[in-house]
N, C-alpha and C positions, 0 to 999 in steps of 0.2 A: 809349164807353158799354159799362158792367160784361156780363160775360155768362152766363148762367147756367154756363159753361164754367168759368169762370174762378173761381169762389163754389168750384165741386167744389173746382177744379185747388188751390186755396189751402185746403178745409176742409183737401184731402187730402195738402198737403205741408207741414201741419202737424200731423195726424194722424201721415205720419211718422216729422216731427223729434222723436215726443210717445213717438212708441218706439225712436227710434234713441238717442235722448239720455236720460230723463225715469223713463221706464215702466219695470216690468219685465216679459224677454222670457220667461224660462220661470222654472216653477217646479216644485222637486218633493219630494220628504220634508221636508213643511214649511217649506221658502224656499224665493226672491223670487229671482235672478238678473235685474239686467241685466244690457243686451248690456259696460258698462265694466268688467267682476265678470271675465266670462269672458274674457276676452286673457289677465288673474291668477291664469286657475285654475289654469292652463301651471306655474304660479312655484312650487306646488303642488303636485308630482309627477301632476295630475289630468293625462288622456290627454285633449285636448280632439277634438270630430274637427275635422275642413278646414274644411268648409261654417260652420257656424255663430264660426270663431275669423276665417277671413278677413276673416269680413263683419262680423266683435269688431273688429277688432287697426283695419283699414284701406276694406273694403267700408261703412264709414258713413260714414264719411266721401265716398265717393263716391259716395254718396248722396246727399249732399250735391245736390254736384255734379248728378247726375241730372236731383233736383225742383229747380234752380235750371234749366235749363234742359229742361222740362216747364212749366214756369210762364212763363220768353219763347214758350215754341215756340206758347202759348197766347193771351199780346196781341202777335206778331208785331208787333213797335214795330218802325214805318219809321225811326228811328234804329239799326236793324243789318239793314242791306239784306236781306242775303246769307239771312235768317231770315225776311224776310217776303217776298224775293221764289221759294221754292223752295215748290213745285207738295205735293210729296207731305211736305212738315214736319209737318203731323199721323200718318202713318203713320211719319216717321224717329220719334215723341219717345216714339208706343204703345210696338212692336217696344224702343228703350231702357229705359223706364219697366216694360215685362214681364218685361226680363231680370231686372231689379233688384225687380220684383215675384219671381220664379220663386228666385232666391239666397232671399230673405227665408223663402219657404217652406221653401226646405231647411233653414235656419237654427233654424227654428221647429219641425224636426218631427227636427232630430237626436236618439240619444241619444249618454248617457254610456257608457261600461263599467264598469259595478256601478255605475248610479244609473240610477230611471228621471226621466225630467224630461221633461214637457208645455211646450208656449204657455203664456204667462200673458196676461193682459187688455191687456197695453203687447202682444207681437206678437198681434194680434187686430189692433189697431188701425192699426194701421203695415203689415196687408194690407190693410186694406178701405180706409186713404190711402193705400197702389196705387193701389187699381181708382179712389177718385173721380181721382188725373193722368193715368188711363192715360182712366175716359172723357171730362173733363175735353177730352182735344180736341180733342173730337167733336159735342162740342155748341154752339154757333155763336151760340145765340140770344139777341137783348140780354134781360136782366133786363127788365117790369114790359112790354113790347111783345105790341100786343095782336092777335093772326092774322087 
């Protein structure tokens, strides 16, 4: 049975994936930069801050694993008995997803030396997505159920 948490987590995961791989993450100087371009900036002699460089290079691929863990934690599939029987699973998943959300915020608000950049629409959508994934851990009411 689909739950409100599964819907929130699924939409949140989709928003985060769009933010990490499809939409612009930073904007500044009339130019938009997605996370794939950030790691290429160091090749052109731009001093990229550590928070966004690590998030752009391997952090976004770790984030895909965190999203999968968050969705599996919402589903609590009986085929994965370790997750299904873990009592504090929603709290553990929320903490893991929260760490990635904080890393996302740090990457959003980094400043390049000599350049004025700000978060783009994609970065803000990604942060909303992390919030949906975290909230989905605790929204266990089935969809369409009357109170």
